[in-house]
N, C-alpha and C positions, 0 to 999 in steps of 0.2 A: 504494500500500500504506500502511495506517495502522498505526503501531506505538504501542501503548498503554504508558504509563509511569505507575506508581503511586509517589507520593512521600509518605511519612509516617514519623515517628519512632516510631510505635506498632505493634508487631508484630501485635497483635490486629486493629487497624484494617486493616492491610495484608492480613491473611489474609481478613478479611470482604470487602474490596474486590475481592481477587483472585477469590474465589468468585462474587461478584455480577457482575463483568464477564464472567466465563466463562459463568455461568448465562444471562445475557441476550444472549449471543453478540456481545459487543463485542470481546472478545479471549480466546482460550483460553490464550494464553501472554504475559500482560503482563510487562513488565520491572519489577522492584521495586527501589526504592532507599529507604534509611532517612534520607537527608538530601538537601537541595537541592544541596549541594556535590558529592555523588556523581553526581547527575543532570547537573550542569554538566560534570563530568569526562567523563561518557559522551558528552554532546553535542559535546565538543571532540575526541574521538578521531578520527583521520584516516578510519577506516572509516565512521564515522557522517557526518562532514562530506562525504565523497566519494560517499555514496549519494544520488543525486539523485531516486531513485524514491520515497523514503519521505516521509510526513508523520507528525507526532507529535502524539498526544493525551496530555497530561500531566494526571493528577488530582493536584493539589498541595495539601498542607496549608499553612496560614498560619503557625502557631506551631510552629517547630522550633528546636532549638539550633544554634548556629554560623552558620546562614544561614536567615533566615525565607523564607516564600513570597514576601513583598514584595521582599526583596533579590534573590531568584532572578529575579523578573519584571523588576526593574531591570537585572540583568545580561544578560538575553537580548534586551533592546531593540536592541542593536547586534550581536547574534550573527549569523553567516552563515546560520544556519537559521531565523532569526526568522520569515520569511514562511511557513514550513512547520510551525510549532509552534502548536498550539491548546491552551489551558489551561482546565481546569475547577477552580475553587477548591473544595476539599472541606474543610470546617472545622467545628469545634464552636462557633465564635464566632457569637453571635446579635446582635452589635453591628451596627446598620445602617450605621455609618461604614465598617466593613469591606466590606460589600456595595457601598456607593457608591464606595469606593476601588477595588475590583475592576473596576468599570465604566469606570474611567479608563485601564485597560490594554488596548491594542488586541488582544492575543493571548488575553485572557480571554473565553471564549464562554459560560460559565455559572458559577453560584455555588451550591453545594449545602451545606446543613447536614447534618453527620453524624447518623446513618449513611446511607450510600448504599443506596437501596432499589431494588427492581425497577422501580418507577414512574420513579425518577430515570433509570435506565438506558434505559428506553423513550423518555423525553423526550430524552435525549442523542442517540439515534439519529435524531431528527427535526430536530436543529439543522442549519441550512442549510450551515454551513461544513464539516460532516463527514458529512452524510447520504449522500453519494455512496459511502461505504464500507460501507453496510449494505443 
């Protein structure tokens, strides 16, 4: 089972992403967090840690207050669920340094410039690491 998690500090972006992942049948019920810290708290809950059936697809913004997407990625490197987490960086950054940096993280499987479109969603469903869920 693949659980989809949307992480962004912008309510409008979250609303648009939720509609898009539902529309293209990635998830009809994504979990939504406004910060990377909230996401980390969720991943650390005993009921999350103990569910060995699930894998996680996290659509993660880079620039957020309190904990950036980069800091989140650094924190999950040693997380017990690390091997079951797949991350799509979803950002407004057009800086190629960010794209190259994302490629250095093992759990990052794609990098998307906002907004997420239907074409992005269709491409995500073809990614080898998560295609089995679609």
